[in-house]
Residue, then its C-alpha position, 0 to 999 in steps of 0.5 A: m499500499m505506501a509503495t502504490a501511494m509513492h509510486d502516486q506521488s512520484s507520478a504526479q511530480s513528474g508531469r509538472d517537473g515535465w511540464a515546468s521544464r518544458v515552458l522555461v528552456r532557454e532554447m524556446w525563449a530565446t526562439l521567440a526573442i528572435i521571432a519577436m525581433w523579425v515580426a516588429v520587423l515586417f510590420v516596421g517594414v510594411y506600416g513604418g515611414d521613411a528615415t529622411f536626412q537633412s545634409v548641412d548643404s541641404s542635400s537629403s537622402t532617404i531609407p525604409s526605417g524598415v532597413l534601420v530597424a532589421l540593422f537590430a534584429a539581425i545584431g539581437t538575432g546574433s547577440v540572442a543566438k549566441r549567448v542560448f545556441g553557442r557552444t559551450s568550452e567547459 
């Protein structure tokens, strides 16, 4: 009787450990962060305006603001990927 009670408790705890271990995985959160960055690039590319730069000699340059956001998203993606998915030399 005691062995079955112990077995039931351990299976209930392992179910919670399995759920918690799936939710608290670093790789999952890193993947979601990278996806969020590139979804932001998508929305800025579709709905964002242009970045206009004026020079001292009255010339101007115009680029889509999505290009700037994509630059920072690429830097962020590389940083997150290196930190989470990079190899560790132990």
